[in-house]
C-alpha positions as CSV (number, residue, x, y, z in Angstrom):
1,M,-12.6,-8.6,74.7
2,K,-9.3,-8.4,73.2
3,E,-6.1,-6.8,75.1
4,V,-5.5,-3.5,74.2
5,T,-1.5,-3.2,73.1
6,T,0.9,-0.8,74.2
7,N,1.5,0.2,70.7
8,D,-2.0,0.6,70.1
9,R,-2.9,4.2,69.0
10,L,-5.0,6.3,71.6
11,L,-7.7,8.5,69.8
12,T,-9.3,11.6,71.6
13,V,-12.9,11.6,71.9
14,E,-12.9,14.0,69.0
15,E,-11.1,11.5,66.5
16,A,-13.2,8.8,67.8
17,A,-16.1,10.7,67.0
18,E,-14.9,11.2,63.6
19,R,-13.7,8.0,62.9
20,L,-17.3,6.5,63.5
21,G,-19.0,9.4,61.8
22,T,-20.8,11.0,65.0
23,G,-20.7,13.5,67.3
24,V,-18.6,14.0,70.4
25,R,-21.8,13.6,72.5
26,F,-22.5,10.0,71.6
27,I,-19.1,8.9,72.2
28,R,-19.4,10.6,75.5
29,R,-22.4,8.8,76.0
30,L,-20.9,5.5,75.4
31,I,-18.2,6.1,77.8
32,A,-20.4,7.5,80.5
33,E,-22.7,4.3,80.0
34,R,-19.4,2.3,79.8
35,R,-20.9,0.8,76.7
36,I,-17.2,1.2,75.3
37,R,-13.9,0.4,77.0
38,Y,-11.5,3.7,77.3
39,V,-8.3,4.5,79.0
40,K,-8.4,7.7,81.8
41,L,-5.0,9.8,81.7
42,G,-5.6,12.2,84.6
43,K,-8.5,14.0,83.6
44,H,-8.1,13.0,79.7
45,V,-9.9,10.1,78.6
46,R,-8.6,8.1,75.5
47,I,-9.9,5.3,73.2
48,A,-7.6,2.5,71.8
49,D,-8.1,2.0,68.0
50,S,-8.5,-1.6,68.6
51,V,-11.4,-1.0,70.7
52,L,-13.1,1.1,68.3
53,A,-12.1,-1.7,65.5
54,A,-13.7,-4.4,67.7
55,Y,-17.2,-1.9,68.7
56,I,-17.5,-1.5,64.9
57,A,-17.1,-5.5,64.2
58,E,-19.3,-6.4,67.5
59,R,-22.2,-4.0,65.8
60,T,-22.0,-4.4,62.1
61,V,-25.1,-6.3,60.8
62,E,-24.5,-8.8,57.9
63,P,-27.3,-8.7,54.7
64,V,-29.9,-11.2,54.3
65,R,-29.3,-13.6,51.5
66,G,-31.9,-14.5,49.3
67,R,-35.1,-13.2,48.4
68,R,-38.1,-13.1,50.3
69,A,-40.9,-14.4,48.3
70,G,-43.8,-12.1,47.0
71,Y,-41.8,-8.9,48.3
72,G,-42.8,-5.6,46.2
73,L,-44.7,-7.9,44.0
74,V,-48.3,-6.7,43.6
75,V,-50.7,-9.5,42.8
């Protein structure tokens, strides 16, 4: 896993949800299930910008190259 640097911007849960285009509940579930790294500052939770970028990169699915034989053809 990539280390969080000191100059990395820390996002609120709301900002992280906006960046991913999801709801706040989804981000809070990721945190509760410890599926994403976060920083606890007292009672506040922050997610480093680089952690969010890594989360996106890990879950990016590459398209399949080439054409499947017979796909969409009526015989």
